C-alpha positions, 0 to 999 in steps of 0.5 A, a space after each residue: 422224870 417228867 409225867 408221862 404223856 399220852 402221846 408224843 409230840 410228833 403227834 400234836 397237830 400241825 396248823 391246818 392249811 385250808 379252811 373251809 366252812 363249819 360242818 353243819 349237823 342236820 337232824 337224824 331222821 328218827 331215834 333209831 338213826 346213827 350217823 357213820 364216818 366214812 373214811 376216804 383219805 387221811 394225810 398225816 403231814 396235815 392231821 387231816 382226814 377227808 370223809 362223809 358223815 351219813 346216818 344210817 337206820 341201826 338195824 340196817 348196818 348191823 356188823 358193818 362198822 367199827 364202834 371208837 371210844 368217847 375221845 371228847 374226854 381226851 382234851 389235850 393242852 398241846 391241842 390246836 389254840 381255841 376248840 379246833 383239834 384235828 381237822 376232817 373235811 366232811 364231804 357234802 354238796 359243798 365241803 365242810 370242815 369238822 373240828 376234832 381233838 388231838 387225841 382222835 387225831 393221833 388215833 387216825 394218823 397210827 391207824 393209817 401208818 399201822 397199814 390201813 386198809 389190809 393191815 387193819 382187816 387183819 386178825 393181829 395174832 393170826 394174821 388171818 383177813 378177819 374183818 371186811 373194808 365195810 367194818 374198818 373204814 366206818 366209824 362211830 364216834 360218839 363226839 362226831 357222830 352226835 350232835 353234842 350240841 343239841 340236847 335233844 338228839 343227846 337224850 335219844 342217843 344215849 339209850 342207843 349206845 348200848 345198841 350201838 356197841 353191841 351191833 358194831 363189827 367190832 368195838 375198838 378201844 384207842 389208849 394213845 400213842 405214847 410208846 412208854 411202857 407198852 413193850 414191858 406191858 406187851 412182854 408181861 402178856 405174851 411171855 410172863 403170862 403163858 408161863 405162868 399158864 403153864 406152871 399152873 397147869 403142871 403144878 396145880 394148888 401147889 404152883 398157886 400157894 407158892 405165888 400166894 406166899 411168894 414176894 412178887 419180886 423175888 427173882 427166885 420165885 420167878 425162875 424156880 416156879 415159872 422159869 423166867 430168868 431175867 425181866 424185861 425192864 431190868 429188874 423185876 421192881 422195874 417190870 411191875 412198876 411199869 406195868 402198874 403205871 400203863 394202867 394208870 396213865 393211860 386213862 382210857 381205864 379212867 373213863 366211865 363209858 369204858 364199862 358199857 363198851 366193853 360189856 355189850 360189844 360183841 367184839 372188844 379190842 385195844 389199840 396203842 402206839 404210833 403205829 396202832 400195835 394191838 393188844 388183847 383184851 381177854 390176855 389182860 384180863 387173864 392176868 389180872 384175874 391171876 394178880 387177884 388170886 394171888 392176892 398181889 394187888 395191894 402191894 402193887 398199888 404200893 409199889 405204884 403209889 410210891 413211883 407216883 410219889 417220886 412225880 410230886 403225885 398220889 394216885 387220885 383213886 386210892 382206896 377205890 382200887 378193888 381188883 387190877 384195874 378192868 377185872 370189874 368190867 371183865 366180870 360184867 362182860 361175861 355176865 352180860 353176853 351170858 345174860 345173866 340178868 334174865 335169871 338175876 333181874 336187871 336191877 342186880 346186873 344194872 347196879 354192878 354196872 353203876 358201880 364199876 362207872 362209879 369208880 371211874 372218871 368223866 367231865 359230865 357227872 350226869 354220865 355216872 348215870 347215862 354211861 349205864 343207860 345202854 346196858 340197862 336197856 339191853 337187860 330190862 324185858 323186851 319193850 319195857 321202858 326206863 325206870 327213870 327219865 334221860 334228861 340231858 337238861 337235868 342236874 346231877 342231884 335230879 339224875 343221881 336221885 332218880 337213879 337210886 329211887 329206880 333202884 330201891 322200888 324196884 329191888 327187894 334187897 338194899 345194896 344201894 346202902 353198901 355204896 354211900 360215900 363218906 359225907 367229906 367226900 360229897 361235891 352234892 352237898 344236896 343229896 339225900 344223906 341215902 342216895 350215893 354221891 356218884 361223883 366221888 369214889 371214895 367209899 368203904 368196900 361194900 359188905 351188903 352189895 348184891 352178892 353178899 353172903 351176910 343175912 343180917 337184916 330181916 328180908 321182905 316175905 313178899 317176892 314182889 316190890 318191898 313196902 317202903 316208898 321215896 316221898 317227893 321230899 326225898 325221904 326214904 321210908 322203910 322199916 326196921 328194928 334197932 338193935 343198939 346204941 353206939 357207946 364207944 368208937 375208936 379214932 380212925 387209922 388207914 389200914 396200912 398204918 402202924 395205930 390201928 395195930 395199936 387200936 386194934 390191941 388196945 380195943 382188945 384189952 377193954 373186951 371180956 375175955 369171952 365175946 357174949 354174942 357169938 358162939 363157935 360149935 365143936 365136937 363138944 357142942 357150942 362154945 363162947 367165942 374168945 375175944 380174939 377171934 371175935 375182934 378178928 371177924 370183925 376187922 376182916 368181915 369174917 374173911 368177905 373179900 377172901 376167895 379162899 375162905 371157908 376152909 379150916 385151913 384158911 381160917 388157921 392161916 387167917 389167924 396166923 397172919 392176924 398175928 403176923 400183923 401184930 408182930 410187924 407193925 408193933 416191932 415197926 414201932 419198937 425199931 424206932 425206939 433204937 434209933 441212934 443219934 447221928 443217924 439219918 433218920 434220927 429225931 430227939 422228938 420222934 425218938 421220945 414218941 417212939 418211947 411213949 408209944 412202946 410204954 403203953 404198948 408193953 403195958 397192953 401186951 402184959 395185961 392181954 398176958 402171952 396168949 396164943 395170938 397175942 405175941 409176947 413183948 420179947 418176940 416183939 422187941 426181937 422182931 423190931 430188933 431185926 427191922 432196925 439191922 435190916 434198915 442199917 443194911 447188916 441183914 435182910 429184911 424180914 421175910 413176913 415184911 417183904 411177903 404178901 400177908 393174907 390178914 393185912 390184905 383183908 383189913 386194906 379192904 375192910 378197913 379204908 374209912 372204917 373204925 371198931 365200935 363197941 354198943 352199949 349191950 357190948 356188941 363190937 363191929 366196925 362202922 364208917 368212920 363218921 359215925 359217933 357214939 349215940 348213932 344208932 345200929 338198925 337191921 333194916 328190912 331188905 338188908 343183908 346188913 346192919 346200918 348205922 342211922 343217926 337220929 335228928 329230929 322228930 316230925 309228925 310223931 315220926 324219928 327221922 335219921 341220917 343215913 351214916 353208912 352200913 357196919 358189920 356186927 359179930 354175932 348178927 351178920 349170918 343171922 343169928 339174930 333172927 333165928 335165935 327167936 329174938 321175934 324182930 317181925 313182931 318189932 318192926 317200926 317205920 324209919 324215915 331216912 332224910 
């Protein structure tokens, strides 16, 4: 099965039959002017558009044009030779030609073949005329309407883009002419999601509980709860694969600029297919939110990764999928429309935009910041200048340092430090250790971000700018308290591997039965915390990503799910000891390795004793035997294997790029995988969580550190240390991070 194309070959551009002089841009009259492309005629046989390109004051054409998305990011190998693509004849006093990429030519073809102009003036759901001819015939496309060779013009237009999208009558996203999976995708939104809404409205929490506990590929679940008998693609696995692949193969969803385009748009729509079928953004969001609530996202990503592996590829963004592709943008869109930034302040809103942009791709590294400027400009108080310079000639390092400094000096909290990436994944090696490299999205799931519920560290007593500054050399100066030094850290094990369960079991065996730094409270008063509970808390970071956390029932559900996770992972290892010679998966070397692992696991379990949350050896063996029989086709797979598990879902977020650690004084927690024994755990003024710093050298009587990431430490995350009379304020000292 070859990789899907973004449009069929029929949309590739034929050689143009006419050559005219190249179009030459004239400077815009003011920084408040924009150019618009006025459609005149399109020749589908030649992929040739006839249009005018004129400038207008942005205030004079509000709601009188359509803003398209950034087409320059879609260069294709089957574009015309050299730098040419589709051709636009621009009507000036002498007709000039403007070359564009093939993706824009594909859009224009679909736009016209789909019923221009009358069909494009109608709403795709109601069929009523809702758009004026001016809106559908005037297009703003940044690749055409901005002189991409003029750095000064780009620097002036970048801050204006938020206003362009906001003042457009319509923002229209083009997903490509490729029809593959489009029919299945539309079926999910036009048939399945309305049925889901009806079921939830009818049965309420009962229906949601069935979804959460059920298997998303189980036909009986969809038949009994939703009332759908047959999936569109023939099987539920295939239908889900097609749905997942639609998002992952439509490059639009991976573009950095999509965040700003959606967030500030007054009206946002999408088009796809050779005849320009329109898709409902609101319907897509509703279904994506549903998938997040029922906890199916991780399983769908696993399913999609297996599909990509059949093509000889792996998903390039493993670890950054938090939400099903678009939920982060939908949340930003709602917050921007509600002007929540007027209550929370522009730093929080802007950083949410930066975070969403970082997950996506762009060719120009500086665009990871520049693609947020339009949104930031709208969030700032009227008349407030941007807090950093917009210079199209600046290096990525300069742009990223300016952005990080602006956030740190204008916000009393330290959410920036929650997004510092894995050092091995950095492409910009010259950045200070505390500045995120926005070119990579491979960082541990943030736990100390703006919306964090944790209060481990000391907040500044002043409501104004906190007492910190960035030195000209790029050093971050702030204050903090050292908690302890890491004495032991486990090996990194990906959250989906059985090795993590073995590491967790071994770590548990090394802890005292009662964890000394945390208590639990009941009718009889405070009691020391069991080590199993402390371990579960740090592995899930107190259920940080669980939207249902907090209730007693949900806590018990998580504890039981932890036990099930141990049984599943350890049972899988034991099942490897049951492989028979002659079976296709038999290997004498692998068999010996499994038996050695199992001997160590059995010794750990027997040493811990059969406690409530630690399964007995016999139970693990029974599960392993069941799994081997299922592998041989002798009976179905255990329900715990085929159904989503809340604990597995939690650690899928928290333990990616993280390891367990213990300090000299017995504190336990999780830290980023690059931390080492000897690194120090600090409470930094303004942070919501503890952070790990590595001493590097001492200059002028001051110790300097490298930043190693945030961490979770059981017993301090909810401000327990501050409230216990630890006298944190008296122990603050200056900290310099390089």
